[in-house]
Structures are given as C-alpha cells and as structure tokens.
GUFIVO-956316 format. One record per residue: residue number from 1; chain; x, y, z of N, C-alpha, C in turn. Coordinates in steps of 0.02 Angstrom, whole numbers. Each point is the difference from the previous one (the first is absolute). Example, Ala and Ser with C-alpha at 12.3 -4.5 7.8 and 13.67 -1.06 7.14 Angstrom:
residues 2
[1,'A',[660,-284,390],[-45,59,0],[45,60,0]]
[2,'A',[-18,53,-36],[42,59,3],[-39,55,37]]
This chain:
residues 318
[1,'A',[8499,-8290,3438],[-40,58,17],[45,52,35]]
[2,'A',[-26,62,4],[40,54,29],[-28,17,69]]
[3,'A',[44,24,44],[-20,17,69],[-44,62,2]]
[4,'A',[-8,35,-56],[-46,57,0],[-70,-20,-22]]
[5,'A',[-12,-65,-4],[-66,-25,-19],[-30,-41,57]]
[6,'A',[-66,3,6],[-34,-40,50],[1,-74,-19]]
[7,'A',[-8,-42,49],[-3,-72,-10],[-73,-20,-7]]
[8,'A',[-14,-41,-52],[-68,-21,-13],[-4,-76,-6]]
[9,'A',[-61,-28,-1],[-7,-73,-1],[35,-34,-58]]
[10,'A',[6,34,-57],[30,-31,-58],[76,4,-3]]
[11,'A',[31,32,49],[73,6,0],[33,-64,24]]
[12,'A',[58,-15,-28],[37,-61,17],[36,10,66]]
[13,'A',[-7,-49,44],[34,4,65],[76,6,-8]]
[14,'A',[26,-36,-47],[73,1,-10],[25,70,-15]]
[15,'A',[-36,37,-42],[20,68,-18],[-6,47,60]]
[16,'A',[-52,-10,40],[-9,42,59],[58,-9,48]]
[17,'A',[20,-61,13],[54,-14,48],[67,24,-26]]
[18,'A',[10,-3,-65],[62,27,-29],[6,74,13]]
[19,'A',[-56,36,-1],[1,72,13],[3,16,75]]
[20,'A',[-32,-41,41],[-4,13,71],[7,-66,39]]
[21,'A',[63,-22,14],[11,-64,33],[-34,-6,68]]
[22,'A',[-11,56,35],[-31,-3,66],[-70,-29,-2]]
[23,'A',[-31,-1,-58],[-68,-27,-6],[1,-76,8]]
[24,'A',[59,-30,-2],[5,-72,16],[-31,-14,69]]
[25,'A',[13,45,47],[-28,-10,67],[-75,5,0]]
[26,'A',[-28,42,-43],[-73,7,-5],[-30,-65,-25]]
[27,'A',[33,-31,-49],[-25,-64,-26],[-7,-52,54]]
[28,'A',[53,-9,38],[0,-53,51],[-50,15,56]]
[29,'A',[-8,64,17],[-45,17,55],[-74,-4,-20]]
[30,'A',[-13,5,-65],[-69,-10,-23],[-14,-73,-17]]
[31,'A',[54,-41,1],[-10,-71,-14],[6,-18,-73]]
[32,'A',[32,43,-41],[12,-16,-70],[61,-45,-6]]
[33,'A',[-7,-53,-38],[54,-48,-7],[54,26,-47]]
[34,'A',[62,-19,14],[54,11,-48],[-5,-54,-54]]
[35,'A',[42,6,-51],[-6,-46,-56],[-59,17,-44]]
[36,'A',[-15,67,-5],[-59,22,-37],[13,8,-74]]
[37,'A',[61,-11,-22],[15,4,-72],[-18,67,-29]]
[38,'A',[-41,0,-53],[-20,62,-34],[-71,20,18]]
[39,'A',[-24,-23,55],[-69,15,19],[-9,75,14]]
[40,'A',[-60,24,-14],[-18,68,17],[-22,3,73]]
[41,'A',[-8,60,25],[-24,9,69],[-68,-34,8]]
[42,'A',[-44,11,-48],[-67,-29,4],[1,-75,0]]
[43,'A',[41,-29,-43],[5,-73,-5],[28,-31,64]]
[44,'A',[53,31,26],[32,-27,60],[-47,6,61]]
[45,'A',[-33,56,6],[-46,9,57],[-58,-49,-3]]
[46,'A',[-26,-10,-59],[-55,-47,-8],[22,-71,17]]
[47,'A',[59,-19,-22],[25,-68,12],[11,-12,74]]
[48,'A',[25,51,37],[15,-9,71],[-55,27,46]]
[49,'A',[-57,18,-30],[-57,24,39],[19,60,43]]
[50,'A',[34,47,-30],[22,61,34],[-45,58,-22]]
[51,'A',[-20,43,47],[-42,58,-17],[43,48,-42]]
[52,'A',[-15,2,-65],[43,35,-47],[4,75,13]]
[53,'A',[-57,32,15],[1,73,7],[39,21,62]]
[54,'A',[-2,-40,52],[40,16,60],[74,-5,-17]]
[55,'A',[19,-52,-37],[69,-8,-21],[21,60,-44]]
[56,'A',[-43,21,-45],[16,56,-45],[4,65,39]]
[57,'A',[-43,9,50],[2,61,40],[67,6,37]]
[58,'A',[22,-54,33],[63,1,37],[59,9,-48]]
[59,'A',[-1,-38,-55],[55,3,-48],[7,69,-31]]
[60,'A',[-56,30,-20],[2,67,-29],[22,51,51]]
[61,'A',[-19,-9,62],[22,46,53],[77,-2,5]]
[62,'A',[27,-60,4],[73,-7,5],[34,21,-64]]
[63,'A',[-36,-3,-55],[26,19,-65],[-2,76,-11]]
[64,'A',[-34,35,48],[-7,72,-6],[-53,21,-49]]
[65,'A',[-48,-45,-12],[-53,14,-49],[-68,4,34]]
[66,'A',[-51,16,-41],[-68,8,26],[-27,-67,26]]
[67,'A',[-12,-3,64],[-25,-61,31],[-74,5,19]]
[68,'A',[-27,61,0],[-69,11,23],[-52,-26,-49]]
[69,'A',[21,-17,-61],[-47,-25,-50],[-19,-73,12]]
[70,'A',[33,-32,48],[-14,-71,14],[-36,-8,67]]
[71,'A',[-50,-43,0],[-41,-13,59],[34,-50,45]]
[72,'A',[12,20,62],[37,-42,47],[-46,-47,38]]
[73,'A',[21,-61,8],[-34,-48,44],[36,2,67]]
[74,'A',[-34,19,53],[32,3,66],[26,-67,23]]
[75,'A',[-37,-55,-9],[29,-65,20],[65,-16,-37]]
[76,'A',[3,15,-65],[61,-12,-38],[57,45,23]]
[77,'A',[-16,63,13],[52,47,22],[25,-18,69]]
[78,'A',[-44,-20,45],[21,-20,67],[44,-63,-3]]
[79,'A',[-17,-46,-46],[43,-59,-10],[69,21,-21]]
[80,'A',[4,48,-46],[65,26,-23],[39,31,59]]
[81,'A',[-34,41,39],[33,35,56],[24,-48,54]]
[82,'A',[-40,-52,14],[21,-50,48],[63,-36,-22]]
[83,'A',[4,-17,-65],[59,-33,-25],[60,46,0]]
[84,'A',[-12,65,-10],[54,49,5],[26,3,71]]
[85,'A',[-45,-3,49],[22,-1,70],[43,-61,14]]
[86,'A',[-21,-57,-26],[40,-61,9],[69,8,-31]]
[87,'A',[3,32,-58],[65,11,-34],[46,42,44]]
[88,'A',[-26,53,30],[42,42,42],[20,-35,65]]
[89,'A',[-49,-30,33],[12,-26,68],[36,-67,0]]
[90,'A',[-13,-42,-50],[28,-68,1],[59,-9,-47]]
[91,'A',[10,48,-45],[55,-9,-49],[49,58,-1]]
[92,'A',[-25,59,-17],[46,56,-14],[36,25,63]]
[93,'A',[-37,16,52],[31,26,62],[44,-52,34]]
[94,'A',[-21,-64,6],[45,-51,28],[63,-9,-41]]
[95,'A',[-6,5,-66],[59,-6,-44],[50,56,14]]
[96,'A',[-25,61,8],[44,56,16],[35,-11,67]]
[97,'A',[-37,-25,49],[29,-11,66],[55,-52,-2]]
[98,'A',[-11,-54,-38],[52,-51,-6],[63,29,-30]]
[99,'A',[-7,42,-50],[58,31,-31],[36,47,48]]
[100,'A',[-38,37,39],[30,46,48],[40,-38,53]]
[101,'A',[-29,-55,25],[35,-40,50],[64,-29,-30]]
[102,'A',[-5,-25,-61],[59,-29,-33],[53,53,-11]]
[103,'A',[-22,60,-19],[48,54,-12],[35,20,64]]
[104,'A',[-37,1,55],[30,17,65],[50,-54,21]]
[105,'A',[-16,-63,-11],[44,-54,20],[65,-2,-41]]
[106,'A',[-4,29,-59],[59,0,-44],[47,57,16]]
[107,'A',[-17,40,49],[42,58,17],[14,-1,74]]
[108,'A',[35,50,23],[14,6,72],[-66,16,36]]
[109,'A',[-15,-40,49],[-62,10,38],[7,64,42]]
[110,'A',[-51,42,-4],[1,61,41],[-71,18,20]]
[111,'A',[-5,43,50],[-65,18,27],[-44,35,-52]]
[112,'A',[29,39,-44],[-39,37,-50],[-39,-48,-44]]
[113,'A',[33,-54,-22],[-32,-48,-44],[-61,-31,33]]
[114,'A',[7,-21,62],[-56,-32,34],[-56,50,18]]
[115,'A',[20,62,13],[-51,51,12],[-41,13,-63]]
[116,'A',[34,3,-58],[-35,9,-63],[-45,-59,-16]]
[117,'A',[23,-60,17],[-40,-59,-11],[-63,2,45]]
[118,'A',[9,25,61],[-58,7,45],[-49,51,-29]]
[119,'A',[24,55,-28],[-44,48,-33],[-40,-34,-55]]
[120,'A',[34,-42,-39],[-34,-35,-55],[-53,-47,28]]
[121,'A',[16,-37,52],[-48,-47,30],[-61,37,27]]
[122,'A',[12,57,31],[-57,40,25],[-44,24,-57]]
[123,'A',[33,19,-55],[-38,22,-58],[-42,-57,-28]]
[124,'A',[29,-60,-6],[-36,-57,-26],[-61,-15,43]]
[125,'A',[8,8,65],[-56,-12,46],[-57,50,-14]]
[126,'A',[18,62,-13],[-51,50,-17],[-37,-18,-63]]
[127,'A',[38,-20,-51],[-30,-20,-64],[-46,-60,10]]
[128,'A',[23,-48,39],[-40,-60,14],[-66,19,34]]
[129,'A',[3,43,50],[-61,21,35],[-47,37,-46]]
[130,'A',[28,43,-42],[-40,39,-48],[-37,-46,-48]]
[131,'A',[36,-48,-28],[-30,-43,-51],[-47,-51,31]]
[132,'A',[16,-23,61],[-46,-46,34],[-65,36,18]]
[133,'A',[5,64,17],[-61,39,13],[-43,3,-63]]
[134,'A',[32,11,-57],[-38,2,-62],[-32,-68,-15]]
[135,'A',[39,-54,9],[-27,-67,-13],[-58,-17,46]]
[136,'A',[9,13,65],[-47,-24,50],[-58,48,14]]
[137,'A',[10,65,-12],[-51,48,17],[-31,33,-62]]
[138,'A',[43,32,-40],[-25,38,-57],[-32,-45,-52]]
[139,'A',[35,-53,-20],[-27,-44,-52],[-62,-37,24]]
[140,'A',[-2,-17,65],[-59,-33,28],[-59,49,0]]
[141,'A',[13,63,14],[-53,51,-3],[-29,4,-70]]
[142,'A',[44,1,-50],[-23,5,-70],[-38,-63,-21]]
[143,'A',[25,-58,22],[-35,-62,-15],[-71,1,29]]
[144,'A',[-6,26,60],[-67,7,30],[-44,47,-42]]
[145,'A',[29,55,-23],[-39,46,-42],[-25,-35,-62]]
[146,'A',[44,-40,-30],[-19,-36,-61],[-57,-49,13]]
[147,'A',[-6,-22,63],[-54,-45,21],[-58,39,31]]
[148,'A',[1,67,-12],[-54,44,24],[-4,2,76]]
[149,'A',[57,-7,33],[4,6,73],[40,63,16]]
[150,'A',[-31,48,32],[33,63,14],[24,4,72]]
[151,'A',[50,42,10],[28,12,66],[-1,76,11]]
[152,'A',[-46,23,41],[-9,71,11],[59,31,38]]
[153,'A',[43,-41,29],[56,24,40],[63,12,-42]]
[154,'A',[-3,-16,-64],[61,4,-42],[-19,24,-69]]
[155,'A',[44,40,-29],[-5,21,-70],[70,-4,-30]]
[156,'A',[3,-8,-65],[66,-7,-32],[42,63,9]]
[157,'A',[-33,57,12],[39,62,13],[37,-4,66]]
[158,'A',[-25,-41,48],[36,-9,63],[68,-32,-13]]
[159,'A',[3,-43,-51],[62,-33,-18],[43,45,-45]]
[160,'A',[-32,32,-49],[39,39,-48],[31,62,30]]
[161,'A',[-31,27,54],[25,62,28],[70,-6,29]]
[162,'A',[20,-61,20],[68,-8,27],[40,-53,-39]]
[163,'A',[-22,-11,-62],[34,-50,-41],[62,30,-33]]
[164,'A',[56,-36,3],[62,25,-31],[38,-59,-29]]
[165,'A',[49,15,-42],[38,-52,-33],[56,-29,43]]
[166,'A',[17,35,55],[52,-23,46],[68,-5,-33]]
[167,'A',[11,37,-53],[64,-4,-35],[53,46,29]]
[168,'A',[-23,52,35],[48,49,25],[49,-31,49]]
[169,'A',[-25,-40,47],[44,-31,49],[47,-50,-32]]
[170,'A',[-25,-36,-50],[43,-48,-35],[57,37,-36]]
[171,'A',[-16,57,-29],[52,40,-33],[51,26,51]]
[172,'A',[-24,17,59],[45,23,53],[48,-55,21]]
[173,'A',[-24,-62,5],[43,-56,18],[54,-9,-52]]
[174,'A',[-19,4,-64],[49,-6,-54],[53,54,6]]
[175,'A',[-22,62,13],[48,56,5],[46,-9,60]]
[176,'A',[-27,-27,55],[42,-11,60],[55,-50,-15]]
[177,'A',[-16,-54,-36],[52,-48,-19],[53,33,-43]]
[178,'A',[-23,39,-48],[47,32,-47],[45,50,36]]
[179,'A',[-27,38,46],[37,54,32],[41,-22,60]]
[180,'A',[-23,-51,38],[31,-14,64],[29,-71,7]]
[181,'A',[-14,-44,-47],[28,-67,7],[60,-6,-46]]
[182,'A',[59,5,30],[62,3,-38],[22,-71,-20]]
[183,'A',[0,-13,-64],[21,-65,-25],[19,7,-73]]
[184,'A',[50,-39,-21],[22,1,-70],[-16,-65,-35]]
[185,'A',[-11,5,-64],[-7,-59,-44],[-48,-52,28]]
[186,'A',[-58,23,22],[-50,-45,27],[-58,-4,-50]]
[187,'A',[5,-47,-46],[-51,-7,-53],[-68,-21,29]]
[188,'A',[2,-38,54],[-64,-22,29],[-38,60,28]]
[189,'A',[36,45,34],[-33,60,25],[-25,43,-57]]
[190,'A',[40,6,-52],[-22,38,-59],[-64,-28,-29]]
[191,'A',[-2,-67,-5],[-60,-33,-25],[-60,13,46]]
[192,'A',[12,-2,66],[-54,13,48],[-27,71,-7]]
[193,'A',[46,48,-11],[-21,69,-7],[-40,10,-64]]
[194,'A',[20,-34,-55],[-39,2,-62],[-71,-28,12]]
[195,'A',[-2,-55,39],[-65,-31,15],[-43,47,42]]
[196,'A',[31,38,45],[-38,48,40],[-30,54,-45]]
[197,'A',[39,23,-48],[-25,51,-47],[-59,-29,-40]]
[198,'A',[9,-62,-24],[-54,-33,-38],[-62,-9,43]]
[199,'A',[11,-21,62],[-56,-11,46],[-37,65,13]]
[200,'A',[37,55,8],[-31,65,11],[-44,21,-58]]
[201,'A',[25,-12,-62],[-40,16,-59],[-63,-43,-4]]
[202,'A',[8,-64,16],[-58,-45,-1],[-52,19,53]]
[203,'A',[23,19,59],[-46,21,53],[-36,65,-20]]
[204,'A',[36,44,-32],[-31,63,-23],[-55,-15,-51]]
[205,'A',[15,-43,-48],[-50,-18,-51],[-60,-35,33]]
[206,'A',[16,-44,47],[-53,-37,35],[-47,48,36]]
[207,'A',[30,48,35],[-40,49,37],[-43,43,-48]]
[208,'A',[29,18,-57],[-37,41,-48],[-58,-39,-31]]
[209,'A',[9,-65,-10],[-55,-42,-26],[-56,-1,51]]
[210,'A',[17,-5,64],[-51,2,52],[-35,68,2]]
[211,'A',[39,54,-6],[-28,67,4],[-42,18,-61]]
[212,'A',[23,-18,-59],[-32,23,-62],[-51,-49,-28]]
[213,'A',[6,-64,15],[-46,-50,-27],[-44,-31,54]]
[214,'A',[31,-26,53],[-37,-37,50],[-47,45,41]]
[215,'A',[28,52,30],[-40,43,43],[-58,33,-37]]
[216,'A',[10,29,-61],[-57,28,-37],[-53,-52,-16]]
[217,'A',[21,-61,-15],[-49,-53,-15],[-41,-16,62]]
[218,'A',[31,-1,59],[-36,-13,62],[-47,58,16]]
[219,'A',[23,61,-11],[-43,59,12],[-61,-2,-45]]
[220,'A',[10,-22,-62],[-56,-7,-47],[-50,-52,25]]
[221,'A',[26,-56,26],[-43,-52,27],[-38,25,61]]
[222,'A',[35,35,45],[-33,28,59],[-57,47,-20]]
[223,'A',[14,43,-49],[-50,48,-23],[-60,-36,-30]]
[224,'A',[13,-51,-40],[-53,-39,-31],[-44,-33,52]]
[225,'A',[31,-30,51],[-38,-33,53],[-40,51,41]]
[226,'A',[30,58,11],[-35,53,38],[-62,23,-37]]
[227,'A',[7,11,-66],[-57,20,-41],[-53,-53,-1]]
[228,'A',[23,-63,-6],[-47,-56,-2],[-39,-5,65]]
[229,'A',[35,8,56],[-33,-4,65],[-46,60,11]]
[230,'A',[21,58,-24],[-42,60,5],[-65,-11,-39]]
[231,'A',[7,-28,-60],[-59,-13,-41],[-45,-52,34]]
[232,'A',[32,-49,31],[-39,-52,35],[-38,30,59]]
[233,'A',[35,44,38],[-34,33,56],[-56,45,-25]]
[234,'A',[14,34,-57],[-50,44,-29],[-62,-39,-20]]
[235,'A',[11,-57,-33],[-56,-42,-20],[-36,-28,60]]
[236,'A',[39,-18,51],[-31,-26,62],[-42,54,32]]
[237,'A',[27,61,1],[-39,55,28],[-63,13,-39]]
[238,'A',[7,-8,-68],[-58,9,-43],[-53,-52,15]]
[239,'A',[23,-62,11],[-47,-54,18],[-32,15,67]]
[240,'A',[42,26,47],[-27,16,66],[-53,55,-5]]
[241,'A',[15,49,-43],[-47,55,-9],[-66,-26,-28]]
[242,'A',[7,-47,-48],[-60,-28,-30],[-39,-39,52]]
[243,'A',[35,-38,42],[-33,-38,53],[-32,47,50]]
[244,'A',[37,54,19],[-28,48,47],[-62,33,-28]]
[245,'A',[2,14,-66],[-57,32,-32],[-61,-46,1]]
[246,'A',[12,-63,-15],[-55,-48,2],[-28,-8,71]]
[247,'A',[46,-1,49],[-21,-8,70],[-40,60,24]]
[248,'A',[11,57,-32],[-36,60,20],[-72,1,-25]]
[249,'A',[-15,-45,-48],[-68,-3,-26],[-46,-38,47]]
[250,'A',[-60,26,9],[-49,-36,41],[-29,-58,-41]]
[251,'A',[-31,-46,36],[-31,-57,-35],[-53,24,-49]]
[252,'A',[-39,51,18],[-52,25,-44],[31,31,-62]]
[253,'A',[56,36,9],[34,29,-59],[25,-54,-47]]
[254,'A',[26,-53,29],[23,-57,-42],[-59,-31,-37]]
[255,'A',[-58,-4,34],[-60,-27,-33],[-20,44,-60]]
[256,'A',[4,66,10],[-17,46,-54],[47,-9,-59]]
[257,'A',[67,-5,15],[49,-8,-53],[-13,-64,-39]]
[258,'A',[-16,-54,34],[-13,-64,-33],[-61,6,-46]]
[259,'A',[-52,35,24],[-60,8,-41],[15,42,-63]]
[260,'A',[39,52,9],[19,42,-58],[40,-42,-50]]
[261,'A',[49,-40,26],[41,-42,-43],[-42,-50,-40]]
[262,'A',[-55,-22,30],[-44,-49,-34],[-48,34,-48]]
[263,'A',[2,67,-2],[-40,36,-49],[-68,20,24]]
[264,'A',[-14,-3,64],[-66,19,26],[-8,76,2]]
[265,'A',[-59,24,-15],[-15,71,4],[-10,20,73]]
[266,'A',[-3,65,12],[-11,23,69],[-66,-26,27]]
[267,'A',[-51,-2,-42],[-66,-25,21],[4,-74,18]]
[268,'A',[37,-39,-42],[7,-72,13],[42,-12,63]]
[269,'A',[50,41,10],[42,-7,61],[-43,13,61]]
[270,'A',[-40,54,-3],[-43,17,56],[-49,-56,16]]
[271,'A',[-27,-31,-52],[-48,-54,9],[34,-62,30]]
[272,'A',[61,-15,-25],[35,-60,24],[24,8,72]]
[273,'A',[23,60,17],[28,11,67],[-51,27,50]]
[274,'A',[-62,11,-25],[-55,24,43],[16,67,31]]
[275,'A',[25,46,-43],[13,69,21],[-29,46,-53]]
[276,'A',[-2,64,15],[-29,48,-47],[50,17,-55]]
[277,'A',[-28,24,-57],[44,22,-55],[44,58,23]]
[278,'A',[-29,44,41],[40,57,26],[60,-26,39]]
[279,'A',[-10,-52,41],[55,-28,39],[52,-30,-46]]
[280,'A',[-23,-34,-53],[48,-28,-49],[42,55,-31]]
[281,'A',[-34,55,-19],[35,57,-31],[52,29,48]]
[282,'A',[-18,6,63],[47,26,50],[60,-47,9]]
[283,'A',[-14,-64,3],[55,-49,6],[47,5,-59]]
[284,'A',[-28,4,-61],[43,2,-60],[42,63,-1]]
[285,'A',[-29,55,22],[38,63,2],[58,-6,51]]
[286,'A',[-12,-29,57],[52,-9,51],[53,-49,-23]]
[287,'A',[-20,-54,-33],[47,-50,-26],[46,32,-52]]
[288,'A',[-28,39,-46],[40,33,-52],[51,47,31]]
[289,'A',[-21,36,52],[47,47,33],[55,-38,36]]
[290,'A',[-18,-54,33],[49,-39,38],[50,-35,-46]]
[291,'A',[-24,-28,-54],[44,-39,-45],[28,42,-57]]
[292,'A',[-28,60,-9],[18,42,-58],[-13,-38,-65]]
[293,'A',[-55,-37,-1],[-22,-36,-59],[-70,25,-16]]
[294,'A',[-10,24,-62],[-62,35,-17],[-39,-33,-57]]
[295,'A',[14,-63,-13],[-37,-34,-53],[-18,-71,22]]
[296,'A',[-50,-27,-30],[-21,-69,15],[54,-49,-19]]
[297,'A',[33,12,-57],[54,-44,-22],[57,0,51]]
[298,'A',[17,60,25],[53,5,49],[-16,-38,64]]
[299,'A',[-63,5,22],[-21,-36,60],[1,-75,-12]]
[300,'A',[-16,-21,-62],[1,-71,-16],[72,-26,3]]
[301,'A',[47,38,-26],[70,-20,2],[24,-5,73]]
[302,'A',[-19,49,41],[19,-1,70],[-29,-62,34]]
[303,'A',[-60,-17,-16],[-32,-58,31],[35,-64,-19]]
[304,'A',[21,-6,-63],[36,-60,-24],[68,-5,35]]
[305,'A',[38,56,0],[68,-1,29],[-1,-16,74]]
[306,'A',[-54,17,33],[-4,-12,72],[-43,-60,18]]
[307,'A',[-12,-41,-51],[-36,-63,11],[-69,9,32]]
[308,'A',[-34,55,-18],[-68,10,24],[-51,-36,-43]]
[309,'A',[17,-7,-64],[-45,-36,-46],[42,-45,-45]]
[310,'A',[-31,-49,-27],[32,-43,-50],[-6,35,-68]]
[311,'A',[51,-4,-39],[1,36,-64],[-57,-21,-46]]
[312,'A',[-23,-63,6],[-54,-23,-44],[-67,33,16]]
[313,'A',[-5,28,61],[-62,33,20],[-1,74,-16]]
[314,'A',[56,26,-26],[6,72,-12],[-35,20,-65]]
[315,'A',[-41,52,3],[-34,27,-60],[-19,72,13]]
[316,'A',[51,44,6],[-14,69,20],[-40,40,-51]]
[317,'A',[-7,-26,-63],[-35,38,-51],[-71,-24,-10]]
[318,'A',[-22,-47,42],[-67,-28,-10],[-55,53,7]]
C-alpha cells in the first residue's frame, strides 16, 4: 500500500509496517501480537480482541491520513496511552540515561558533562510527573465518566489548556551536548543523541494523539453526559410539575374528573356527588382552565396518568 492512502480493516499489517515502521509501537501498545503473518488489520484485531477502530484511528493519524472516520473507544485509547507512558518512563528515557552515563565515563570527566546529565534527570522527573498525573488523575476522571460518575470540579479543558509535548526542553538538552560537551569519536554519545531525537519525535506524536484524538473524545463524552443529565432534570421537572398540578387540585375537582373519565353526564355527576348541575358546570370550567384540557377524553387521560381512576373504568364517550 502507499502512504498517501488511508489504512482500512482489509489492509495487510505487513504492508502497513513496511511503509511506516513506527506503527510497530502502535501494535504492541494496543496488544496486537507479532507473528501475524499475512493477516489483515481486521483479522489481527479480532484474534487479539483489540478495538479495531481505535487502532485504525491512531494508525491513520500517525500515517498522516484521515482518522476522524473511525469511532474511538476511550478505554482502548487510554490503554494505548498508558502503555506509551510505560514505554517512555521505563524503557526509552532510562535507556538514554544509561548511554549518557556510559558516554561520560568513556571520556574525561568534567563538570559540564555532569551538569548536562543533571538537566536530563530534571527533565525526566518532569515527564514522569506529567504522565503520572495523566495516569492517576486524568484517566481516572475519564473512567468515572464512562461509569456515569461526574466531577463538577474538573473538566478535560482544565487538562488540555496546559498540555504540551515537553519536547522543547529535550531538544535543548541535545543541543547543549552538541555545542558544549567537547569529545571526539564517542559513538555511545552519538547513539544517545539519536535516541533523544527519536524520543522527541515520539513524544510529539504522543502529545498530538492526546490533543487530536483523546481530548476531543472526552469532550464528546462530557457533552453527551451533560445533555443526558439536562434531559433527566427536564423530565424530573416535568414530573414535578405534573405532581404540583395534581396537588393543586381539590378533592372535589378530582371527584369531578373521575366522574367525567367514567363517562357520567353533568346531571349524573350532580346526582352522585349531591351537588347542583350549575356547580358541576362551574367545577368543569375551572378544571379546564387549570389543566388547559377542554375535552372529556383529555380529562380521562389525565385521570389515568395520575392514577385517579383505573383504566378499565374509563368510558368518556358513554
């Protein structure tokens, strides 16, 4: 396949990786097994129980193609992001540090080298704090949302407003080594600097996935829950209004409504309730104004909905 084409379920994983080797990391972070032979994306995802559309969204994003056509699963994407954090914190950054220490030991020890190493350690601490915050706070917030538990003190915009890739400082550390650490023929340092460049690119991609895929998906969930709760409150208010309306009716008015629902005429109502026909007429006029219901059928429906009569007793057309 060509890099100017989107990745779809029927595409072979082998061909995708040949065009974009960095997608190897996406496979492992989504839990796709290697040794996939000639399997397609769809076949491999099904076999490993991986959310295919989330995998396709991330892969197409890194591929520079349309990713918005795929529906993201937040649990699957958070699983991917957590594993990416583990890759940075437990593998890539420690590997760079080991190379830097080895490179310094292979040369004349000087204060500049150890100062640069301290800058790197401080940077790693910042990255660690940033990613632990995402793991422990942001992802837990989203998990709560998925379980319909809201936190009025936090919104994803609180996180996104100061979210950055943290690549600038890493690039500065690389430049400091290149410009100020005088050493010749140090292949280990060269390798470490290449790893820093690679790490910077990976962090940038990681940050963009959070900005373009994760955060919009969370905002969509927040909006959905807000609308759902608004509708729930609206319905609750509607129920309250109905209850308030019923409570505003006098017992005599309720008696009149029940008689109307059962199909009794004004004369029959007057006889049953031991009141005059004129009084019945006045009551019905007041009831219609209060409920804004002007037909016997409407009053019968109101009586049923408010449990004033049993539906089997209703006969408004009698």
